[in-house]
C-alpha positions as CSV (number, residue, x, y, z in Angstrom):
1,X,11.8,31.8,-103.4
2,X,10.1,29.6,-100.8
3,X,11.4,26.9,-98.5
4,X,10.1,23.5,-97.4
5,X,11.4,21.4,-94.6
6,X,12.2,17.8,-95.7
7,X,11.2,14.6,-93.9
8,X,14.8,14.4,-92.6
9,X,15.1,17.0,-89.8
10,X,17.7,19.8,-90.5
11,X,17.3,19.6,-94.2
12,X,15.4,21.9,-96.5
13,X,14.3,22.3,-100.1
14,X,14.2,25.7,-101.8
15,X,12.1,26.6,-104.8
16,X,13.1,29.7,-106.7
17,X,10.7,31.8,-108.7
18,X,11.6,31.6,-112.4
19,X,11.3,34.7,-114.7
20,X,11.3,33.7,-118.4
21,X,10.9,35.5,-121.7
22,X,12.1,35.0,-125.2
23,X,15.7,35.5,-124.1
24,X,15.7,32.7,-121.6
25,X,15.2,32.6,-117.8
26,X,16.4,34.4,-114.7
27,X,16.2,33.2,-111.1
28,X,17.6,33.8,-107.7
29,X,19.0,30.4,-106.7
30,X,20.1,31.5,-103.3
31,X,18.7,34.2,-101.0
32,X,20.3,34.8,-97.6
33,X,17.1,36.1,-96.0
34,X,15.0,33.1,-97.1
35,X,17.7,30.7,-96.1
36,X,18.0,32.3,-92.6
37,X,14.2,32.4,-92.1
38,X,14.0,28.6,-92.9
39,X,17.1,27.4,-91.1
40,X,17.7,29.9,-88.4
41,X,21.3,30.4,-89.5
42,X,23.4,32.0,-92.1
43,X,25.1,30.1,-94.9
44,X,28.8,30.7,-94.6
45,X,30.5,29.5,-97.8
46,X,34.0,28.3,-97.3
47,X,34.3,26.2,-100.5
48,X,32.3,25.7,-103.7
49,X,32.5,22.4,-105.6
50,X,31.1,21.2,-108.9
51,X,30.7,17.8,-110.4
52,X,29.7,16.6,-113.9
53,X,28.3,13.1,-114.2
54,X,27.0,10.8,-116.8
55,X,23.7,9.1,-116.5
56,X,23.7,6.5,-113.7
57,X,26.6,7.9,-111.7
58,X,25.8,7.6,-108.0
59,X,27.9,9.8,-105.7
60,X,27.6,9.2,-102.0
61,X,26.5,8.5,-99.4
62,X,29.0,11.0,-97.9
63,X,29.4,12.9,-94.6
64,X,32.0,14.6,-92.5
65,X,32.9,14.4,-88.8
66,X,31.1,16.8,-86.5
67,X,32.5,19.2,-85.4
68,X,32.8,21.0,-87.6
69,X,30.9,18.9,-90.3
70,X,30.0,20.1,-93.7
71,X,26.7,21.8,-94.5
72,X,25.9,21.6,-98.2
73,X,23.7,23.8,-100.4
74,X,23.1,21.9,-103.6
75,X,21.9,22.8,-107.1
76,X,21.7,21.1,-110.5
77,X,22.1,23.9,-113.1
78,X,22.3,21.4,-116.0
79,X,20.6,18.0,-116.5
80,X,18.8,16.2,-113.7
81,X,19.8,14.3,-110.5
82,X,17.9,12.5,-107.7
83,X,19.3,14.1,-104.6
84,X,19.0,12.1,-101.4
85,X,19.5,13.1,-97.8
86,X,19.7,10.5,-95.0
87,X,19.7,11.0,-91.2
88,X,22.8,9.1,-90.2
89,X,23.3,10.8,-86.8
90,X,23.7,8.2,-84.2
91,X,21.1,8.7,-81.5
92,X,18.8,10.7,-83.6
93,X,15.0,10.1,-83.1
94,X,14.8,9.9,-86.9
95,X,17.9,7.8,-87.5
96,X,17.7,6.2,-90.9
97,X,15.1,8.6,-92.3
98,X,15.5,9.2,-96.0
99,X,14.1,12.0,-98.3
100,X,14.7,12.7,-101.9
101,X,14.3,15.7,-104.2
102,X,14.7,15.9,-108.0
103,X,17.1,18.7,-108.8
104,X,17.1,19.7,-112.5
105,X,17.3,22.5,-115.0
106,X,13.6,22.9,-115.2
107,X,12.3,23.7,-111.7
108,X,15.8,24.8,-110.4
109,X,15.2,23.6,-106.9
110,X,18.0,23.5,-104.4
111,X,18.5,21.6,-101.1
112,X,20.4,22.2,-98.0
113,X,21.7,19.4,-95.8
114,X,23.0,20.4,-92.4
115,X,26.2,19.1,-90.9
116,X,26.1,15.5,-89.9
117,X,23.5,14.3,-92.5
118,X,24.4,11.9,-95.2
119,X,24.2,13.1,-98.8
120,X,24.1,11.3,-102.1
121,X,22.8,11.8,-105.6
122,X,22.3,9.8,-108.9
123,X,22.6,11.4,-112.3
124,X,19.3,10.9,-114.2
125,X,20.8,12.4,-117.4
126,X,24.2,12.6,-119.1
127,X,26.3,15.6,-118.3
128,X,24.4,16.3,-115.1
129,X,26.1,19.2,-113.3
130,X,25.9,19.5,-109.6
131,X,27.1,22.6,-107.7
132,X,27.7,22.6,-104.0
133,X,28.2,25.6,-101.6
134,X,30.1,24.1,-98.6
135,X,30.3,25.4,-95.1
136,X,33.7,23.8,-94.3
137,X,36.8,23.1,-96.3
138,X,37.4,19.5,-97.6
139,X,39.4,17.5,-95.0
140,X,40.1,13.9,-96.3
141,X,40.8,12.6,-92.8
142,X,37.3,13.7,-91.6
143,X,35.4,12.4,-94.7
144,X,33.5,9.1,-94.6
145,X,31.0,7.1,-96.7
146,X,28.1,4.8,-96.2
147,X,27.2,2.4,-99.0
148,X,24.4,4.1,-101.0
149,X,23.1,0.7,-102.1
150,X,22.7,-0.6,-98.5
151,X,19.3,-2.5,-98.8
152,X,18.3,-1.5,-95.3
153,X,18.2,2.2,-96.2
154,X,15.6,1.5,-99.0
155,X,17.0,4.4,-101.0
156,X,14.7,5.5,-103.8
157,X,17.1,5.0,-106.7
158,X,15.3,4.5,-110.1
159,X,15.0,0.8,-110.8
160,X,15.6,1.4,-114.6
161,X,19.0,3.0,-114.2
162,X,22.1,1.0,-113.5
163,X,24.1,2.7,-110.7
164,X,27.8,3.6,-111.4
165,X,29.8,3.9,-108.2
166,X,33.4,4.8,-107.4
167,X,35.5,2.0,-106.0
168,X,35.5,3.8,-102.6
169,X,31.7,4.2,-102.4
170,X,31.1,0.6,-103.5
171,X,33.4,-0.6,-100.7
172,X,31.8,1.6,-98.1
173,X,30.2,0.0,-95.0
174,X,26.5,-0.3,-94.6
175,X,24.8,2.1,-92.2
176,X,24.7,-0.6,-89.5
177,X,28.4,-1.4,-90.0
178,X,29.3,2.3,-89.9
179,X,27.3,2.7,-86.6
180,X,29.1,-0.3,-85.1
181,X,32.5,1.0,-86.2
182,X,31.8,4.4,-84.5
183,X,32.1,6.3,-87.8
184,X,28.8,8.2,-87.7
185,X,28.2,11.7,-86.4
186,X,26.6,11.8,-82.9
187,X,23.2,13.5,-82.8
188,X,24.0,15.4,-79.6
189,X,27.2,16.8,-81.1
190,X,25.3,17.9,-84.2
191,X,22.7,19.7,-82.0
192,X,25.6,21.5,-80.2
193,X,27.0,22.5,-83.6
194,X,23.6,23.8,-84.8
195,X,23.2,25.8,-81.7
196,X,26.6,27.4,-82.3
197,X,25.5,28.4,-85.8
198,X,22.1,29.8,-85.0
199,X,21.7,33.5,-85.7
200,X,20.1,34.1,-82.3
201,X,23.2,32.9,-80.5
202,X,25.6,35.2,-82.4
């Protein structure tokens, strides 16, 4: 497995090595040492989530208050999704930066989005399964959304797929509105949180 930093700081893509034969395939979809070498921290899993989506379903753009925030290690074991991470941290030098990775059952890539980053994905196939390893438990009061169709974000959603959103996501504010309303994580608070989680500080 090898890691690659994404254009959005504090987010990474991981590419596992696939071993295939006439029985099928085997892969290591998470390795603690590779993760730690790339991110400088351990992945402490507090909750594991899974979603199943039909083609076109767009989930996000979601984030949680920092601290503690929610780091997410994301895989797509069946079907395919376009996974998108956005720097929504108020005060970040790369505020508004977007990067996307296709997660699917072919290459078996995974991504990690650190606390404070926005995360969304669109299902590119029917019955697309997404699995998340989460660093903090779900807390409805601390969860927020930015509209994933905000034109100012220039999200790379496929033009030939009609997006299907929940009522909550469709009604979410734009990034500019969320910033004005004080909903977004603060970049400085995120940096403090990352420092707390670094292995060399433990």
